C-alpha positions in Angstrom: 70.9 170.8 165.7 73.8 173.0 166.9 76.4 173.6 164.1 79.1 174.4 166.7 79.1 170.8 167.9 81.7 168.6 166.1 81.3 168.9 162.3 83.7 166.0 162.3 81.0 163.7 163.8 78.6 164.8 161.0 81.2 163.9 158.4 81.8 160.5 160.1 78.0 159.9 159.8 78.0 160.8 156.1 81.0 158.5 155.6 79.1 155.6 157.2 76.0 156.3 155.0 78.2 156.2 151.9 80.1 153.0 152.7 78.4 151.1 149.9 78.6 153.3 146.7 75.2 153.4 145.1 76.5 152.8 141.5 78.5 149.6 142.2 75.7 147.1 141.8 74.6 148.3 138.4 77.8 147.0 136.7 77.6 143.6 138.5 75.3 140.9 137.3 76.6 138.2 139.7 75.6 137.4 143.3 79.1 137.0 144.7 77.9 136.9 148.4 78.6 133.7 150.0 80.2 132.0 147.0 82.8 129.5 147.9 86.3 129.7 146.4 87.0 127.6 143.4 89.6 124.9 143.3 92.1 124.9 140.5 90.5 128.0 139.0 87.2 126.2 138.3 84.0 127.7 139.8 82.4 125.4 142.4 79.3 123.4 141.7 76.2 125.6 141.6 77.9 128.7 140.4 77.4 128.0 136.7 74.1 127.2 135.0 75.5 125.2 132.1 77.2 122.8 134.6 73.9 122.3 136.4 72.0 121.6 133.2 74.6 119.0 132.1 74.5 117.3 135.4 70.7 117.3 135.5 70.5 115.5 132.1 72.8 112.8 133.5 71.4 112.3 137.0 67.7 113.3 137.0 65.6 110.2 137.5 62.7 111.5 135.5 64.9 112.1 132.4 66.4 108.6 132.9 62.9 107.0 133.0 61.9 108.8 129.8 65.1 107.7 128.1 64.4 104.0 129.1 60.9 104.2 127.8 62.2 105.5 124.5 64.6 102.6 124.4 61.8 100.2 125.0 59.7 101.7 122.2 62.7 101.3 119.8 63.1 97.7 120.9 59.4 97.1 119.9 60.3 98.1 116.3 62.3 94.9 116.0 59.3 92.8 117.1 56.8 94.5 114.8 56.1 93.1 111.3 57.5 89.6 112.1 55.9 86.4 111.1 53.9 84.7 113.8 55.2 81.5 115.3 54.5 78.4 113.2 52.0 75.8 114.6 53.1 72.2 115.0 50.3 69.6 115.2 50.4 65.8 115.9 47.4 63.6 115.1 47.1 59.9 115.9 44.8 57.9 113.7 43.3 54.3 113.7 43.8 53.7 117.4 42.5 50.2 118.2 41.7 49.3 121.8 42.0 45.8 123.3 38.9 43.9 124.3 39.6 43.7 128.1 40.9 47.3 128.8 40.5 50.7 127.5 44.2 51.1 126.8 45.1 51.3 123.1 46.3 48.0 121.6 47.9 49.6 118.5 48.3 52.8 116.6 47.7 52.8 112.9 49.1 56.1 111.6 50.6 59.4 113.0 50.4 62.7 111.2 52.9 65.5 111.9 51.8 68.9 110.5 53.7 72.2 110.5 51.7 75.4 109.5 52.9 79.0 109.0 50.5 82.0 108.7 51.8 84.7 106.3 50.3 88.2 106.6 49.8 89.7 103.2 48.8 93.0 101.6 51.6 95.0 103.3 50.3 94.4 106.9 53.8 93.6 108.2 55.1 96.9 106.8 52.3 98.8 108.4 53.0 97.2 111.7 56.6 98.4 111.5 55.4 101.9 110.5 53.2 102.0 113.6 56.0 100.9 115.9 58.4 103.4 114.4 55.9 106.2 114.8 55.3 105.2 118.4 59.1 105.1 119.0 59.3 108.6 117.5 56.6 109.8 120.0 58.6 108.2 122.8 61.7 110.1 121.7 59.7 113.4 121.9 58.5 112.5 125.3 62.1 112.1 126.3 62.9 115.5 124.8 59.9 117.0 126.6 61.2 115.6 129.9 64.7 117.1 129.2 63.2 120.5 128.3 61.0 120.5 131.4 64.0 119.7 133.6 66.1 122.4 132.0 63.2 124.9 132.5 63.0 124.0 136.2 66.8 124.2 136.7 66.9 127.6 135.0 64.0 128.9 137.0 65.4 127.8 140.4 68.9 129.0 139.4 67.5 132.5 138.8 65.5 132.4 142.0 68.7 131.4 143.9 70.6 134.2 142.2 67.9 136.7 143.4 68.0 135.4 146.9 71.8 135.5 147.1 71.9 139.0 145.7 69.2 140.1 148.2 71.4 138.6 151.0 74.4 140.5 149.7 72.6 143.8 149.4 70.9 143.5 152.8 74.2 142.7 154.5 75.7 145.8 152.9 72.8 147.9 154.2 73.0 146.4 157.6 76.7 147.3 157.8 75.9 150.8 156.9 73.0 151.1 159.4 75.2 149.6 162.1 77.7 152.5 161.5 74.9 155.0 161.5 73.4 153.6 164.7 76.8 153.8 166.5 77.3 157.5 165.4 73.7 158.3 166.4 74.2 156.8 169.8 77.5 158.6 170.2 75.9 161.9 169.3 73.0 161.4 171.6 75.4 160.5 174.5 77.3 163.7 173.9 74.1 165.7 173.7 74.5 166.6 170.0 71.6 164.5 168.7 68.2 163.3 169.7 67.1 159.9 171.0 64.7 159.5 168.0 67.6 159.2 165.6 69.2 156.4 167.6 65.9 154.5 168.0 65.1 154.9 164.3 68.5 153.4 163.3 68.1 150.4 165.6 64.5 149.8 164.5 65.6 149.8 160.8 68.4 147.4 161.7 65.9 145.0 163.2 63.7 145.2 160.1 66.6 144.5 157.8 67.7 141.6 159.9 64.3 140.0 159.4 64.6 140.6 155.6 68.1 139.0 155.7 66.8 135.9 157.4 64.0 135.6 154.9 66.3 136.0 152.0 68.8 133.5 153.4 65.9 131.0 153.8 64.9 131.5 150.2 68.5 131.0 149.1 68.8 127.7 151.0 65.4 126.6 149.7 66.5 127.2 146.1 69.7 125.2 146.7 67.6 122.3 148.1 65.3 122.4 145.0 68.4 122.3 142.8 69.8 119.3 144.7 66.5 117.5 144.3 66.6 118.1 140.5 70.1 116.7 140.4 69.1 113.7 142.6 71.5 114.9 145.4 70.8 115.1 149.1 68.8 118.2 150.1 71.6 119.4 152.3 74.5 118.9 149.8 76.7 121.9 149.3 76.0 124.2 146.4 77.7 127.5 145.7 75.5 130.6 145.1 75.0 131.4 141.4 77.8 133.7 140.2 76.1 135.3 137.2 73.1 135.1 135.0 73.4 134.0 131.3 72.9 136.8 128.8 69.4 137.4 127.5 69.0 137.9 123.7 67.6 141.2 122.6 64.2 141.6 121.0 65.8 142.1 117.6 67.7 138.8 117.9 64.5 136.8 118.6 61.4 138.5 117.1 58.1 136.9 118.0 57.4 135.6 114.5 60.8 133.8 114.4 60.1 132.3 117.8 56.7 131.0 116.8 58.2 129.5 113.6 60.9 127.8 115.5 58.4 126.4 118.0 56.3 124.9 115.2 59.3 122.8 114.1 61.1 122.1 117.4 58.5 122.0 120.2 58.5 118.4 121.5 54.8 118.3 122.3 53.9 119.2 118.7 56.5 116.7 117.4 55.0 114.0 119.6 51.5 114.9 118.3 52.7 114.5 114.7 54.3 111.1 115.5 51.1 110.0 117.2 49.0 111.1 114.1 51.3 109.0 111.9 50.9 106.0 114.2 47.1 106.4 114.1 47.1 106.8 110.3 49.1 103.6 109.9 46.8 101.8 112.4 43.7 102.9 110.5 45.3 101.5 107.3 46.1 98.3 109.0 42.5 97.9 110.1 41.4 98.4 106.5 43.8 95.7 105.4 42.1 93.3 107.8 39.4 92.9 105.1 42.0 91.0 103.0 42.7 87.5 104.2 46.0 86.1 105.4 47.4 82.9 104.0 48.4 79.8 106.1 50.7 77.3 104.4 51.2 73.9 105.9 52.9 70.5 105.3 52.0 67.1 106.7 54.1 64.0 107.1 52.6 60.6 107.7 54.1 57.8 109.9 52.3 54.8 108.5 53.1 52.5 111.4 52.9 54.3 114.7 53.7 51.2 116.8 57.0 50.3 115.1 59.9 52.2 113.6 58.9 55.3 111.8 58.0 54.7 108.2 57.2 58.0 106.6 54.9 56.9 103.8 53.2 60.1 102.6 53.1 63.9 102.5 50.5 66.6 102.3 50.5 70.3 101.5 47.9 72.7 102.7 46.9 76.3 101.9 44.2 78.0 104.0 42.7 81.6 103.9 41.0 83.6 106.6 37.5 84.4 105.6 36.6 88.0 106.7 32.9 87.4 107.5 32.8 89.3 110.8 31.8 92.6 109.1 30.4 94.2 112.3 33.7 93.6 114.1 35.7 95.1 111.3 33.4 98.1 110.9 33.7 98.8 114.7 37.4 98.6 114.5 37.4 101.0 111.5 35.3 103.5 113.4 37.5 103.2 116.4 40.7 103.8 114.4 39.3 106.8 112.5 37.9 108.4 115.6 41.3 108.0 117.3 43.0 109.6 114.3 40.6 112.5 114.2 41.1 113.0 118.0 44.9 113.0 117.6 44.6 115.7 114.9 42.3 117.8 117.0 44.7 117.5 120.0 47.5 118.6 117.8 45.6 121.7 116.7 44.7 122.5 120.2 48.3 122.1 121.4 49.5 124.4 118.6 46.9 127.1 119.4 47.8 126.9 123.1 51.5 127.0 122.3 51.1 130.1 120.2 49.3 131.9 123.1 51.8 130.8 125.7 54.8 131.9 123.6 53.2 135.3 122.9 52.5 135.7 126.6 56.1 134.8 127.6 57.6 136.9 124.8 55.7 140.0 125.9 56.5 139.4 129.6 60.2 139.2 128.6 59.8 142.4 126.6 58.2 144.2 129.6 61.1 143.1 131.8 63.6 144.4 129.3 61.8 147.8 129.2 61.6 147.9 133.0 65.4 147.3 133.1 65.8 150.2 130.7 63.7 152.5 132.9 65.7 151.5 136.0 69.0 152.2 134.2 67.9 155.6 132.8 65.7 157.0 135.5 65.4 155.2 138.8 69.0 154.5 139.5 70.3 158.1 138.8 67.4 159.6 140.7 67.9 157.5 143.8 71.6 158.4 143.8 70.7 162.1 143.5 68.2 161.8 146.3 70.8 160.2 148.6 73.4 162.9 147.8 70.8 165.6 148.4 69.8 164.0 151.8 73.5 163.8 152.8 74.1 167.4 151.9 70.9 168.5 153.7 71.9 166.6 156.8 75.3 168.2 156.8 73.8 171.7 156.5 71.1 171.0 159.2 68.2 171.2 156.8 67.4 167.4 156.9 67.2 164.9 159.7 68.6 161.4 160.0 65.3 159.6 159.0 65.5 161.4 155.7 69.0 160.1 155.1 67.9 156.6 156.0 64.9 156.9 153.7 67.2 157.9 150.8 69.5 155.0 151.5 66.6 152.6 151.6 65.5 154.0 148.2 68.9 153.3 146.7 68.9 149.7 148.0 65.3 149.1 146.9 66.3 150.3 143.4 69.2 147.8 143.5 66.7 145.0 144.4 64.3 146.1 141.7 67.1 146.0 139.2 68.1 142.5 140.2 64.4 141.5 140.2 63.9 142.5 136.5 67.1 140.7 135.5 65.7 137.5 137.2 62.3 138.1 135.6 64.0 138.2 132.2 65.8 134.9 133.0 62.5 133.2 134.0 60.6 134.4 131.0 63.5 133.3 128.7 63.4 129.9 130.3 59.6 129.8 129.6 60.2 130.6 126.0 63.0 128.0 125.6 60.8 125.3 127.1 58.0 126.2 124.8 60.2 126.4 121.7 62.0 123.2 122.6 65.6 124.5 122.6 67.9 127.4 123.4 67.3 130.8 121.9 
């Protein structure tokens, strides 16, 4: 390098390298690249997570199906514990046939009987208890569907944010490299540089263009997944996410508190508790089958079935079921108690798995928090120092253009790493909120 040739060109190159200040991205948490302008001051659809969550709860077919199933379970409560339909019986007595034909000549008496079975010993109340517990389990299934949908929306939203931020950062670096490539070509044409600098700049532009295409495809894929969760056409317009919601600190949500909240609010555990209640009441109902039900009936006699009705007598009836089928009832008892024991075991298994999953997600979130701290304290300042050092060395002739490009790449990689740990925190927080059963 010849110092006598155009120091102004060197300064122009350094200005091109420094077009995107390395410290700007650290204060920004939103992916503003490509975001459409809002109308009337309101952000466009897709920019805010809370708006997507609310729309998903209203439009997602899976959540709607779970809500309808819960409505059906509640409707069954009204049918449980009711009396069975009464039985009406007609009997014709003293039928006399004519001598020449088989047709009846006269009818002596007609009996009209109405009978009603009445379940006793609290069986109707137990049936209602079973239906109510099953409705409670259906409610928790609906909650589980809502939490699953919220988790998917939060996850895809964070992925879309990362893709949009990658597009923004890559475009900034492409603009910088384009300026560098033009300066390198100009210097080479004037005999002040070497061809390798110009080739390196163009090659780096090609690599970044590929990265940009991949990031753009990821952003469009995330938008399509969000549209599917909202039951919208895959190509419907969605603005890139503007910002990520804040993540509570470790002090605000210690692991013990998260575990305690999940024990109460997790929909799978609540559903398991409701199912245990249903099986308990079902087992009690089977035991009550040893006690007989009562059937009450009344009979009215029409003494002359051929002529006008002449009701000449009445009867009253009381009958009891006789529980003689011991083998049948013993088998039903074993079945009911086995189902109850299985439901309790499933609940314990679900609780143990839940504790493990929560601890795993909590520590993953804590690792992402610590990674963000390392990037803020060490990696970001160091990458900025390296870039300034490379710029100064190039100006003094002690460094070449590839060194400057490498330092610039280091700054941008640090930006992407910083965004990556922010997105990782969002995804791990979404995992925790799905496991807990509510926002943290």
